[in-house]
N, C-alpha and C positions, 0 to 999 in steps of 0.2 A: 291782714296776711303778710307773712313776709316774701317776698320774689327775690332772687339774686341777680343781678343783674350784669352778664357778661359779655366783652371786647373781643370782637372775631372781625381781622379785617379792620378793623378804625369802627365797625360797626359796630351799636350800643342793643343791646340781644336781652330778652326778660327770661327766667327760666322760671316757668311755671308748673305749678303740677298736674300730672294731666288730667284729673279730675274737676278740676279748676278751670283747665283749659274747655276741656268738653263741654262744660255748663256755658262758660264764657262762648264758644263757636255754635251751641243750639237756640241761643239765644236762654237759657234757664228751662229750657222743653228737654230735657233728655233722658226723664223719669221712665219713659218704657220704649229707648235706644237703645239697643247692647252697642257694648263696646270696640264689636265691630266694623259696627250700622258708622258710629261717630269716629272712627277711623277714617273711612271711606267718605266719608260728606271729608273730612279735613284736608283729606291727602286728594279732593277732586277727584277719583277716580275714576270718574262718571259725572256725568249734574246731578246736581243734589234729588233735582224730581226725579228720575229714573232710578237713582241709586232705592228712592223710599217708596216706588211705587214695586219694583220688585221683593221689598224688604216686607210693605204689606200683601204681598201674595195680588197684587193687579194687572190685570191686560193691562192697554193704553187707551182701548175702548170703554172697559170699563172706570176708569180713570177717567177720560174724557167727559165719557158719560152722567157721572156723580159731582164734575163740578161746571157742567152747564158747555164747555168746548166741546168741539172735534177734535175728532182723533186724529186727523192731522196739521193743526196746529198745537197738538200735544205732541206730536211727533217732530215736526219743528222746534219746539219749545226744550226737549231732552237732548236734540242733535248740536244743540245751538245755535241753530239760524236763524232765530227769535227769541228776545226776553223775556216775553211773556207783557202783556199789559197788566195794570196792578190791578185790577179786578179781575185776569186772569190767575194770577200769581196767589193773590188773598185765597179766591175758591180753592186750587189745587194744596194748599197752607192748610183746611179745613178737612178738607177732604183727608189730607195725609197726618194730619193732627199734631202736624208742627208749627211752629213761629213764622210765619211768611220768610225773616230773615234768616233763617236758614234755606230756603230755598234760593236765596240770592250768590 
């Protein structure tokens, strides 16, 4: 693939086609995520867990139960108060149907 290199204020930037960029940030697991969700994840409009939970139509209580974590712990992850353990993030990613890297 060919990408364009730009320099803005002395910093190098790579211009990547949107489709390629979305595939990169989703860890290659963007098949079932619509563009607006991928854009929200990229823009960090909210935490990835919260964006994907709402997209999947799950309540905090439902997601926490499916992932085997407490709802208060999920709330702390969604608000950014806690990063979430590796086990918790893997469980959340599995329930949300994404690569764990998408939640990082």
